[in-house]
RODO-2510 file (C-alpha; in nm, 4 decimals, decimal comma):
residues 518
     n   res          X          Y          Z
     1     x   -10,1126    -1,4710    -0,5540
     2     x   -10,1642    -1,5960    -0,9080
     3     x   -10,0065    -1,3834    -1,1805
     4     x   -10,0974    -1,4327    -1,5462
     5     x    -9,8138    -1,4394    -1,8005
     6     x   -10,0384    -1,3131    -2,0756
     7     x   -10,3997    -1,2089    -2,1277
     8     x   -10,6396    -1,4820    -2,0302
     9     x   -10,8908    -1,6094    -2,2809
    10     x   -11,2239    -1,4268    -2,2482
    11     x   -11,4663    -1,5893    -2,0082
    12     x   -11,6573    -1,8576    -2,1931
    13     x   -11,4093    -1,8593    -2,4825
    14     x   -11,2016    -2,1569    -2,3634
    15     x   -11,2214    -2,4522    -2,6006
    16     x   -11,1226    -2,8145    -2,5873
    17     x   -10,8173    -2,8519    -2,8139
    18     x   -10,7786    -3,1597    -3,0357
    19     x   -10,6492    -3,4618    -2,8457
    20     x   -10,3167    -3,4686    -3,0322
    21     x   -10,2435    -3,0989    -2,9742
    22     x    -9,9763    -3,0455    -2,7052
    23     x    -9,9143    -3,4202    -2,6817
    24     x    -9,5577    -3,5313    -2,7501
    25     x    -9,5449    -3,8400    -2,9711
    26     x    -9,2122    -3,7879    -3,1512
    27     x    -8,8990    -3,5786    -3,1201
    28     x    -8,8147    -3,2848    -3,3439
    29     x    -8,5682    -3,4874    -3,5531
    30     x    -8,8477    -3,7298    -3,6435
    31     x    -9,0886    -3,4445    -3,7169
    32     x    -8,8310    -3,2840    -3,9478
    33     x    -8,7624    -3,6143    -4,1230
    34     x    -9,1266    -3,6664    -4,2208
    35     x    -9,2344    -3,6015    -4,5785
    36     x    -9,4000    -3,2600    -4,6063
    37     x    -9,7410    -3,4105    -4,6826
    38     x    -9,7251    -3,6262    -4,3683
    39     x    -9,6765    -3,3403    -4,1212
    40     x    -9,9805    -3,2272    -3,9245
    41     x    -9,9774    -2,8708    -3,7925
    42     x   -10,2227    -2,6875    -3,5696
    43     x   -10,3612    -2,3381    -3,6185
    44     x   -10,6181    -2,1128    -3,4556
    45     x   -10,9001    -2,0461    -3,7003
    46     x   -11,2444    -1,9153    -3,6162
    47     x   -11,1601    -1,9239    -3,2468
    48     x   -11,0781    -2,2965    -3,2538
    49     x   -10,7525    -2,4916    -3,2679
    50     x   -10,7699    -2,7162    -3,5734
    51     x   -10,5329    -2,9569    -3,7498
    52     x   -10,4002    -2,8370    -4,0838
    53     x   -10,1444    -2,9193    -4,3511
    54     x    -9,9093    -2,7194    -4,5685
    55     x   -10,0664    -2,5822    -4,8857
    56     x    -9,7776    -2,4997    -5,1187
    57     x    -9,9969    -2,2740    -5,3331
    58     x   -10,1030    -2,0629    -5,0349
    59     x    -9,7682    -2,0506    -4,8520
    60     x    -9,6127    -1,7267    -4,7273
    61     x    -9,3029    -1,6883    -4,5063
    62     x    -9,3469    -1,5581    -4,1543
    63     x    -9,1043    -1,3150    -3,9920
    64     x    -9,0877    -1,2488    -3,6192
    65     x    -9,4109    -1,4347    -3,5539
    66     x    -9,7241    -1,2972    -3,3899
    67     x    -9,8868    -1,6091    -3,2468
    68     x   -10,2361    -1,5655    -3,1045
    69     x   -10,3576    -1,6179    -2,7517
    70     x   -10,5091    -1,9664    -2,7446
    71     x   -10,8562    -2,0236    -2,5958
    72     x   -10,7444    -2,3067    -2,3696
    73     x   -10,7413    -2,3670    -1,9917
    74     x   -10,4263    -2,2237    -1,8338
    75     x   -10,3600    -1,9804    -2,1156
    76     x   -10,0723    -1,9692    -2,3609
    77     x    -9,7641    -1,7728    -2,4630
    78     x    -9,6058    -1,7587    -2,8087
    79     x    -9,8851    -1,9829    -2,9334
    80     x    -9,7872    -2,2578    -2,6886
    81     x    -9,9917    -2,3725    -2,3856
    82     x    -9,8568    -2,2691    -2,0468
    83     x    -9,9602    -2,6056    -1,9024
    84     x    -9,6817    -2,8552    -1,9648
    85     x    -9,7703    -3,1993    -2,1035
    86     x    -9,4524    -3,3330    -1,9404
    87     x    -9,4125    -3,3271    -1,5602
    88     x    -9,1152    -3,2186    -1,3492
    89     x    -8,9293    -3,0145    -1,6113
    90     x    -8,8415    -2,7393    -1,3626
    91     x    -8,6236    -2,9690    -1,1520
    92     x    -8,6128    -2,9968    -0,7727
    93     x    -8,6245    -2,6722    -0,5798
    94     x    -8,8521    -2,3913    -0,4675
    95     x    -8,9141    -2,2364    -0,8099
    96     x    -9,2093    -2,3583    -1,0158
    97     x    -9,2996    -2,2679    -1,3764
    98     x    -9,5436    -1,9948    -1,2757
    99     x    -9,4961    -1,6218    -1,2286
   100     x    -9,6221    -1,6224    -0,8697
   101     x    -9,3395    -1,8661    -0,7877
   102     x    -9,0726    -1,6804    -0,9864
   103     x    -9,1548    -1,3618    -0,7935
   104     x    -8,9569    -1,5103    -0,5031
   105     x    -8,6463    -1,4078    -0,6959
   106     x    -8,4043    -1,1356    -0,5849
   107     x    -8,1291    -1,0156    -0,8189
   108     x    -7,7882    -1,1209    -0,6795
   109     x    -7,5403    -0,8776    -0,5308
   110     x    -7,2643    -0,9669    -0,7772
   111     x    -7,4810    -0,8553    -1,0690
   112     x    -7,5866    -0,5314    -0,9023
   113     x    -7,2150    -0,4588    -0,8391
   114     x    -7,0889    -0,5579    -1,1866
   115     x    -7,2483    -0,2700    -1,3828
   116     x    -7,0655    -0,3392    -1,7114
   117     x    -7,0390    -0,6440    -1,9348
   118     x    -6,9165    -0,7198    -2,2858
   119     x    -7,0983    -0,9490    -2,5247
   120     x    -6,9739    -1,1491    -2,8242
   121     x    -7,2847    -1,1684    -3,0465
   122     x    -7,1150    -1,4098    -3,2783
   123     x    -7,2401    -1,6860    -3,5094
   124     x    -7,1981    -1,8070    -3,8699
   125     x    -7,3990    -1,5013    -3,9762
   126     x    -7,0793    -1,2964    -3,9380
   127     x    -6,9120    -1,4836    -4,2266
   128     x    -7,0262    -1,2410    -4,5027
   129     x    -6,9363    -0,9421    -4,2776
   130     x    -7,2625    -0,7849    -4,3941
   131     x    -7,4498    -0,7111    -4,0707
   132     x    -7,7686    -0,8286    -3,9060
   133     x    -8,0189    -1,0962    -4,0066
   134     x    -7,8088    -1,2109    -4,3019
   135     x    -7,9265    -1,5711    -4,2722
   136     x    -8,2903    -1,4709    -4,3177
   137     x    -8,2445    -1,1896    -4,5666
   138     x    -8,0179    -1,3778    -4,8065
   139     x    -8,3395    -1,5605    -4,9021
   140     x    -8,5433    -1,2411    -4,9540
   141     x    -8,5299    -1,1735    -5,3258
   142     x    -8,4100    -0,8216    -5,4037
   143     x    -8,2836    -0,7414    -5,0525
   144     x    -7,9265    -0,6107    -5,0069
   145     x    -7,8230    -0,9402    -4,8446
   146     x    -7,9755    -1,1402    -5,1306
   147     x    -7,7794    -0,9311    -5,3808
   148     x    -7,4636    -0,9749    -5,1743
   149     x    -7,5242    -1,3487    -5,1686
   150     x    -7,5507    -1,3655    -5,5491
   151     x    -7,2353    -1,1587    -5,5972
   152     x    -7,0139    -1,3365    -5,3446
   153     x    -7,1430    -1,6928    -5,3008
   154     x    -7,4062    -1,7762    -5,5574
   155     x    -7,7783    -1,8346    -5,5716
   156     x    -7,9353    -1,9582    -5,2445
   157     x    -8,0750    -2,2639    -5,4220
   158     x    -7,7140    -2,3758    -5,4707
   159     x    -7,5200    -2,2114    -5,1889
   160     x    -7,7283    -2,1694    -4,8766
   161     x    -7,6818    -2,0648    -4,5202
   162     x    -7,5698    -2,4151    -4,4274
   163     x    -7,2584    -2,3558    -4,6396
   164     x    -7,1838    -2,0380    -4,4452
   165     x    -7,1931    -2,2456    -4,1273
   166     x    -6,8972    -2,4443    -4,2594
   167     x    -6,7032    -2,1224    -4,3278
   168     x    -6,7230    -1,9860    -3,9721
   169     x    -6,3671    -2,1042    -3,9119
   170     x    -6,2274    -1,8831    -3,6304
   171     x    -5,8793    -1,9567    -3,7676
   172     x    -5,7211    -1,6590    -3,5917
   173     x    -5,9246    -1,6691    -3,2716
   174     x    -5,7238    -1,5844    -2,9580
   175     x    -6,0011    -1,5936    -2,6981
   176     x    -5,7848    -1,5360    -2,3919
   177     x    -5,6358    -1,2195    -2,5438
   178     x    -5,9887    -1,0949    -2,6138
   179     x    -6,1125    -1,1745    -2,2628
   180     x    -5,8169    -0,9909    -2,1122
   181     x    -5,8811    -0,6911    -2,3385
   182     x    -6,2469    -0,6829    -2,2331
   183     x    -6,1482    -0,7091    -1,8673
   184     x    -5,9049    -0,4215    -1,9140
   185     x    -6,1910    -0,2168    -2,0590
   186     x    -6,3760    -0,2601    -1,7290
   187     x    -6,6046    -0,5556    -1,7971
   188     x    -6,6991    -0,7610    -1,4909
   189     x    -6,9213    -0,9915    -1,6949
   190     x    -6,8658    -1,1615    -2,0309
   191     x    -7,1581    -1,2888    -2,2371
   192     x    -7,1460    -1,5262    -2,5349
   193     x    -7,4151    -1,5896    -2,7945
   194     x    -7,5191    -1,9553    -2,7691
   195     x    -7,7499    -1,9601    -3,0725
   196     x    -7,9291    -1,7082    -3,2893
   197     x    -8,2572    -1,7249    -3,4813
   198     x    -8,0653    -1,9302    -3,7404
   199     x    -8,0693    -2,2300    -3,5046
   200     x    -7,6929    -2,3058    -3,5088
   201     x    -7,5637    -2,4012    -3,1626
   202     x    -7,2212    -2,2606    -3,0694
   203     x    -7,1427    -2,5380    -2,8198
   204     x    -7,1191    -2,9175    -2,8182
   205     x    -7,4950    -2,9510    -2,8341
   206     x    -7,6429    -3,2907    -2,7553
   207     x    -7,9668    -3,2150    -2,9376
   208     x    -7,8635    -3,0095    -3,2429
   209     x    -7,6252    -3,1655    -3,4987
   210     x    -7,5712    -2,8220    -3,6540
   211     x    -7,3231    -2,7110    -3,3906
   212     x    -6,9748    -2,5653    -3,3562
   213     x    -6,8133    -2,9008    -3,2766
   214     x    -6,9511    -3,0825    -3,5805
   215     x    -6,8887    -2,8072    -3,8364
   216     x    -6,7369    -2,4646    -3,8824
   217     x    -6,4744    -2,4027    -3,6131
   218     x    -6,4966    -2,7602    -3,4761
   219     x    -6,4577    -2,6068    -3,1300
   220     x    -6,6875    -2,5602    -2,8341
   221     x    -6,7096    -2,1830    -2,8650
   222     x    -6,9334    -2,1305    -2,5610
   223     x    -6,7276    -2,3696    -2,3481
   224     x    -6,4032    -2,1973    -2,4432
   225     x    -6,5422    -1,8542    -2,3581
   226     x    -6,6841    -1,9850    -2,0287
   227     x    -6,3573    -2,1337    -1,9095
   228     x    -6,1490    -1,8284    -1,9959
   229     x    -6,3970    -1,5778    -1,8534
   230     x    -6,3932    -1,7585    -1,5188
   231     x    -6,0164    -1,8024    -1,5292
   232     x    -5,9879    -1,4239    -1,5578
   233     x    -6,2329    -1,3497    -1,2774
   234     x    -6,5348    -1,2560    -1,4884
   235     x    -6,8894    -1,3778    -1,4471
   236     x    -7,0233    -1,5636    -1,7507
   237     x    -7,3509    -1,5420    -1,9388
   238     x    -7,5110    -1,6866    -2,2515
   239     x    -7,7793    -1,5582    -2,4864
   240     x    -8,0459    -1,7762    -2,6474
   241     x    -8,2332    -1,6540    -2,9577
   242     x    -8,3469    -1,9910    -3,0965
   243     x    -8,7139    -1,9692    -3,0023
   244     x    -8,7963    -1,7502    -3,3057
   245     x    -8,6481    -1,9961    -3,5559
   246     x    -8,9963    -2,1418    -3,6166
   247     x    -9,1035    -1,8185    -3,7857
   248     x    -8,7835    -1,6310    -3,8685
   249     x    -8,6191    -1,8792    -4,1042
   250     x    -8,9179    -1,9629    -4,3222
   251     x    -8,7621    -1,7552    -4,6027
   252     x    -8,5197    -2,0443    -4,6689
   253     x    -8,8179    -2,2379    -4,8092
   254     x    -8,9003    -1,9806    -5,0751
   255     x    -8,7939    -1,9285    -5,4360
   256     x    -8,7308    -1,6363    -5,6691
   257     x    -9,0432    -1,4866    -5,8206
   258     x    -8,8551    -1,3613    -6,1269
   259     x    -8,5305    -1,3997    -6,3132
   260     x    -8,3510    -1,7010    -6,4617
   261     x    -8,4069    -1,9192    -6,1541
   262     x    -8,7667    -1,8200    -6,0898
   263     x    -8,9516    -2,0985    -5,9114
   264     x    -8,6370    -2,2943    -5,8227
   265     x    -8,6638    -2,3640    -5,4479
   266     x    -8,3950    -2,2390    -5,2130
   267     x    -8,1945    -2,4934    -5,0183
   268     x    -8,4423    -2,5000    -4,7299
   269     x    -8,6191    -2,7669    -4,9361
   270     x    -8,3380    -3,0195    -4,8837
   271     x    -8,3822    -3,3248    -4,6636
   272     x    -8,1195    -3,5301    -4,4854
   273     x    -8,1270    -3,7815    -4,7712
   274     x    -8,0108    -3,5114    -5,0132
   275     x    -7,6862    -3,4837    -4,8167
   276     x    -7,5528    -3,8252    -4,9158
   277     x    -7,1953    -3,7727    -5,0310
   278     x    -7,2018    -3,4051    -4,9337
   279     x    -6,9998    -3,2394    -4,6578
   280     x    -7,3146    -3,2148    -4,4450
   281     x    -7,4071    -3,5827    -4,4800
   282     x    -7,6080    -3,7034    -4,1799
   283     x    -7,7333    -3,3573    -4,0767
   284     x    -8,0891    -3,2704    -4,1750
   285     x    -8,1069    -2,9086    -4,3038
   286     x    -8,4566    -2,8852    -4,1577
   287     x    -8,2955    -2,8914    -3,8141
   288     x    -8,1429    -2,5502    -3,8841
   289     x    -8,3933    -2,3983    -4,1292
   290     x    -8,7028    -2,5413    -3,9645
   291     x    -8,9781    -2,7183    -4,1564
   292     x    -9,1905    -2,5353    -4,4104
   293     x    -9,5274    -2,4655    -4,2521
   294     x    -9,8469    -2,2647    -4,2988
   295     x    -9,8192    -1,8974    -4,2074
   296     x   -10,0510    -1,9395    -3,9075
   297     x    -9,9098    -2,2723    -3,7850
   298     x    -9,8515    -2,2847    -3,4114
   299     x    -9,5113    -2,4151    -3,2977
   300     x    -9,5165    -2,7935    -3,3054
   301     x    -9,4794    -2,9579    -2,9660
   302     x    -9,1658    -3,1393    -3,0846
   303     x    -9,0109    -2,8014    -3,1706
   304     x    -9,1070    -2,6661    -2,8282
   305     x    -8,9527    -2,9654    -2,6512
   306     x    -8,6392    -2,9313    -2,8663
   307     x    -8,6059    -2,5707    -2,7470
   308     x    -8,6353    -2,6872    -2,3867
   309     x    -8,3852    -2,9727    -2,4346
   310     x    -8,1223    -2,7595    -2,6061
   311     x    -8,1457    -2,4774    -2,3538
   312     x    -8,1317    -2,7164    -2,0594
   313     x    -7,8269    -2,8850    -2,2154
   314     x    -7,6622    -2,5422    -2,2456
   315     x    -7,7303    -2,4732    -1,8772
   316     x    -7,6118    -2,8170    -1,7665
   317     x    -7,2888    -2,8071    -1,9669
   318     x    -7,1796    -2,4496    -1,9003
   319     x    -7,3547    -2,3427    -1,5778
   320     x    -7,3972    -1,9774    -1,6775
   321     x    -7,4429    -1,7014    -1,4233
   322     x    -7,6684    -1,5166    -1,6687
   323     x    -7,9211    -1,6584    -1,9154
   324     x    -8,0689    -1,4160    -2,1689
   325     x    -8,3659    -1,4723    -2,3998
   326     x    -8,4287    -1,2490    -2,6996
   327     x    -8,8007    -1,2687    -2,6309
   328     x    -9,0896    -1,1023    -2,4580
   329     x    -9,0981    -1,2889    -2,1256
   330     x    -8,9926    -1,6546    -2,1220
   331     x    -9,0542    -1,7962    -2,4711
   332     x    -9,2709    -2,0786    -2,6000
   333     x    -9,5177    -2,1273    -2,3195
   334     x    -9,4490    -2,4210    -2,0911
   335     x    -9,0969    -2,4703    -2,2273
   336     x    -8,9707    -2,1228    -2,1407
   337     x    -9,1431    -2,1104    -1,8037
   338     x    -8,9941    -2,4459    -1,7046
   339     x    -8,6479    -2,3410    -1,8238
   340     x    -8,6699    -2,0237    -1,6150
   341     x    -8,7606    -2,2230    -1,3027
   342     x    -8,5005    -2,4918    -1,3806
   343     x    -8,2273    -2,2283    -1,4212
   344     x    -8,3078    -2,0752    -1,0826
   345     x    -8,3358    -2,4125    -0,9076
   346     x    -8,0144    -2,5486    -1,0529
   347     x    -7,8282    -2,2308    -0,9650
   348     x    -7,9306    -2,2720    -0,6018
   349     x    -7,7970    -2,6271    -0,6083
   350     x    -7,4622    -2,5375    -0,7657
   351     x    -7,4057    -2,2275    -0,5481
   352     x    -7,4653    -2,3842    -0,2094
   353     x    -7,8178    -2,2501    -0,1733
   354     x    -7,7269    -1,8927    -0,2706
   355     x    -7,9173    -1,7361    -0,5590
   356     x    -7,6610    -1,6068    -0,8088
   357     x    -7,8583    -1,6505    -1,1311
   358     x    -7,9701    -1,3706    -1,3624
   359     x    -8,2443    -1,4359    -1,6193
   360     x    -8,3007    -1,1669    -1,8854
   361     x    -8,6231    -1,1328    -2,0846
   362     x    -8,7844    -0,8350    -2,2584
   363     x    -9,1075    -0,6333    -2,2497
   364     x    -9,1546    -0,7121    -1,8819
   365     x    -9,4601    -0,5500    -1,7213
   366     x    -9,4011    -0,3742    -1,3907
   367     x    -9,5822    -0,6381    -1,1846
   368     x    -9,3400    -0,9089    -1,3065
   369     x    -9,0191    -0,7041    -1,2928
   370     x    -8,9043    -0,8577    -0,9644
   371     x    -8,9104    -1,2116    -1,1092
   372     x    -8,6339    -1,1494    -1,3651
   373     x    -8,3858    -0,8829    -1,4718
   374     x    -8,5720    -0,6960    -1,7445
   375     x    -8,3678    -0,6221    -2,0552
   376     x    -8,4031    -0,3099    -2,2714
   377     x    -8,2550    -0,3731    -2,6168
   378     x    -8,0719    -0,0599    -2,7348
   379     x    -8,2748     0,1267    -2,4739
   380     x    -8,2774     0,3071    -2,1418
   381     x    -8,5258     0,4235    -1,8801
   382     x    -8,6175     0,7745    -1,7693
   383     x    -8,6319     0,6973    -1,3975
   384     x    -8,4635     0,4993    -1,1224
   385     x    -8,6103     0,1506    -1,1473
   386     x    -8,7114    -0,0334    -0,8277
   387     x    -8,5433    -0,3571    -0,9388
   388     x    -8,2182    -0,4322    -1,1166
   389     x    -8,2524    -0,4027    -1,4957
   390     x    -8,0290    -0,4250    -1,7987
   391     x    -7,9538    -0,2026    -2,0955
   392     x    -7,7727    -0,3510    -2,3934
   393     x    -7,6474    -0,2177    -2,7206
   394     x    -7,3831    -0,2715    -2,9851
   395     x    -7,1104    -0,0465    -3,1150
   396     x    -7,2478    -0,1172    -3,4625
   397     x    -7,4644    -0,3973    -3,6009
   398     x    -7,5243    -0,7050    -3,3885
   399     x    -7,3321    -0,9190    -3,6374
   400     x    -7,0097    -0,7900    -3,7858
   401     x    -7,0482    -0,5383    -4,0680
   402     x    -6,7289    -0,4498    -4,2525
   403     x    -6,8910    -0,1406    -4,4046
   404     x    -6,8900     0,0240    -4,0602
   405     x    -6,5180    -0,0372    -4,0220
   406     x    -6,4503     0,1043    -4,3669
   407     x    -6,6187     0,4373    -4,2934
   408     x    -6,3684     0,7206    -4,2376
   409     x    -6,2575     0,8427    -3,8988
   410     x    -6,0912     0,7003    -3,5910
   411     x    -6,3985     0,4970    -3,4998
   412     x    -6,5478     0,4518    -3,8477
   413     x    -6,9220     0,3934    -3,8346
   414     x    -6,9133     0,2602    -3,4788
   415     x    -7,0736     0,4356    -3,1837
   416     x    -6,8198     0,6843    -3,0458
   417     x    -6,6761     0,6059    -2,7024
   418     x    -6,8315     0,9266    -2,5626
   419     x    -7,1835     0,7965    -2,6331
   420     x    -7,1064     0,4503    -2,4969
   421     x    -6,9648     0,5925    -2,1742
   422     x    -7,2668     0,8227    -2,1339
   423     x    -7,4938     0,5209    -2,1918
   424     x    -7,3139     0,3291    -1,9186
   425     x    -7,3325     0,6194    -1,6729
   426     x    -7,7007     0,6839    -1,7384
   427     x    -7,7950     0,3178    -1,6937
   428     x    -7,5984     0,2839    -1,3689
   429     x    -7,7511     0,6026    -1,2245
   430     x    -8,0957     0,4436    -1,2692
   431     x    -8,0154     0,1043    -1,1079
   432     x    -7,9158    -0,0614    -1,4343
   433     x    -7,6324    -0,2721    -1,5731
   434     x    -7,4927    -0,1980    -1,9190
   435     x    -7,3941    -0,4630    -2,1740
   436     x    -7,1954    -0,3738    -2,4881
   437     x    -7,1651    -0,6028    -2,7904
   438     x    -6,8322    -0,6079    -2,9742
   439     x    -6,9085    -0,8118    -3,2896
   440     x    -6,6361    -1,0487    -3,4068
   441     x    -6,5132    -1,1233    -3,7556
   442     x    -6,5419    -1,4759    -3,8985
   443     x    -6,1741    -1,5513    -3,8345
   444     x    -6,2150    -1,4844    -3,4631
   445     x    -6,0618    -1,1355    -3,4437
   446     x    -6,1990    -0,7877    -3,3824
   447     x    -6,0892    -0,4926    -3,5955
   448     x    -5,8635    -0,1999    -3,5104
   449     x    -6,1465     0,0527    -3,4790
   450     x    -6,3323    -0,1723    -3,2334
   451     x    -6,0080    -0,1878    -3,0355
   452     x    -5,9834     0,1936    -3,0469
   453     x    -6,3334     0,2204    -2,8956
   454     x    -6,2431    -0,0275    -2,6211
   455     x    -5,9196     0,1570    -2,5420
   456     x    -6,1092     0,4832    -2,4901
   457     x    -6,3594     0,3120    -2,2595
   458     x    -6,0716     0,1530    -2,0662
   459     x    -5,9021     0,4907    -2,0178
   460     x    -6,2209     0,6461    -1,8760
   461     x    -6,2936     0,3483    -1,6498
   462     x    -5,9425     0,3547    -1,5079
   463     x    -6,0008     0,7061    -1,3785
   464     x    -6,3724     0,6983    -1,2976
   465     x    -6,4544     0,3371    -1,2190
   466     x    -6,5054     0,4093    -0,8484
   467     x    -6,8223     0,6034    -0,9401
   468     x    -6,9579     0,3059    -1,1395
   469     x    -6,8722    -0,0306    -0,9889
   470     x    -7,0441    -0,1557    -0,6708
   471     x    -7,2536     0,1614    -0,6544
   472     x    -7,6247     0,2169    -0,6102
   473     x    -7,8611     0,4905    -0,7298
   474     x    -7,8857     0,8077    -0,5216
   475     x    -8,2127     0,9832    -0,4380
   476     x    -8,2296     1,1263    -0,7907
   477     x    -8,0534     0,9922    -1,0980
   478     x    -7,9372     1,3299    -1,2250
   479     x    -8,0061     1,6789    -1,3446
   480     x    -7,9524     1,8930    -1,6516
   481     x    -8,1237     2,0347    -1,9586
   482     x    -8,1337     1,7163    -2,1669
   483     x    -8,3289     1,3973    -2,1133
   484     x    -8,3258     1,0397    -2,2339
   485     x    -8,6133     0,8945    -2,4316
   486     x    -8,7266     0,5849    -2,2425
   487     x    -8,7836     0,2415    -2,3963
   488     x    -8,6202    -0,0149    -2,6194
   489     x    -8,4474     0,1135    -2,9350
   490     x    -8,4385     0,4684    -2,7965
   491     x    -8,0813     0,4643    -2,6693
   492     x    -7,9570     0,6871    -2,9494
   493     x    -8,0968     0,9758    -2,7433
   494     x    -7,7788     0,9616    -2,5300
   495     x    -7,6060     1,1530    -2,8104
   496     x    -7,7770     1,4739    -2,6987
   497     x    -7,6373     1,4584    -2,3444
   498     x    -7,3639     1,7114    -2,2697
   499     x    -7,1486     1,8706    -1,9979
   500     x    -7,4459     2,0452    -1,8349
   501     x    -7,6042     1,7049    -1,7691
   502     x    -7,5070     1,5416    -1,4389
   503     x    -7,5631     1,1846    -1,3185
   504     x    -7,5420     1,0703    -0,9568
   505     x    -7,4446     0,7421    -0,7933
   506     x    -7,3475     0,6516    -0,4355
   507     x    -7,1454     0,3870    -0,2611
   508     x    -7,3324     0,0999    -0,0968
   509     x    -7,2665     0,2357     0,2530
   510     x    -7,4390     0,5581     0,1480
   511     x    -7,1446     0,7634     0,2754
   512     x    -7,0188     0,8899    -0,0623
   513     x    -7,2146     1,0510    -0,3448
   514     x    -7,0615     1,0683    -0,6925
   515     x    -7,1580     1,3437    -0,9381
   516     x    -7,0539     1,2642    -1,2954
   517     x    -7,0544     1,5429    -1,5529
   518     x    -7,1330     1,4072    -1,8995
***
């Protein structure tokens, strides 16, 4: 059967796109190196894909990006055609870059048994210790992060995010101690952030000069985590958030609208040539900030291919068991679909023909749920799901926020262990796996209150782990007076669960039923 990844263009609405659209003629480095007035973009206007250029007077920064469905044969996703202009990107094997092919997939037994993983959502954005989306918001005039930037580092026209990349030092990082602590807390799976929307790669990236070998820690962060996780008997995963960089980081190209530096462009304006004699000489800032583009510009094909190349390099170097995308379905049209198929095919090759891969994407409709392991960010479900799924949350902000540590109490502003344990139990009772982020500080350590949370989880797991690990859902997930609100970003509803609420699991042989009072 043929399964559409997104709504098809209305009958009769398909158009012939310009010849140069979706045709690769240069790599992303060359596209970034072009003068601004030489770059050609494409946009959907009046139902047609047309070439366009940047108009500085009409420019506005995008945010998350809401690309339109394109009226082209084969459809599109994220403003990118689903039909690849480059053949054979999915590699040899049974999986093809189409949903009807990916529906062959079955979630592996190891993942269904694991139930609990810990995630290090960790990048240069943790340097200010000021929470989520710092890299974007430091360029939003008047925002708390912008004000923090002025007070602690200076104006973003002079001290930009690229400088923070150099300060992600990890000087006190003891990764094996951390892995062993996470294992003691019950984790069977460890996940590392490979890149965030900021575009910085935390491994020895072959396609992105802004990486953890060339600057900052000067260490292969992902590779170090991978080796130690496997050494300690944990499965290993990586998370990829890069696809949104096209839209998310446009704020770096802005300028203050008021004040003494009104109109002075932020450092997103800088080209590689401006780095002569600077610490970042030879690295084009556009490779991390993206190029300045019209608000409605579709992702350039060179950017799409760069996403494919970097993600494939990550897979090839570190062979993850789990590959997570912070996106609705596989991102960026043909690139994401080919990466999904390539990941499955390569996993079969490296595991002797056994499927042990897990691919996470979000907002998965029911008819595609078998093809992946659907992820619910900070969310849960209100029923037993027919296929394996994943719930993930953080004890605080995704990136480290010192203000949460400084709040009073044993656990400060972090989620209390009681809520985290209830979250884990609820997810497992409904056929899910639970992933918990423990954000790291810029020196490579975690704080004492994060450790206190982990110690409480470890104590509970030591007593009750038999009812969690290698279990399956029972006939009903539970009973009691309180209920969970289903969906992403609804996980806070676990706080209302109490001792009258019961959750059930069973062993795989279906000879033992566990009843867990919350």
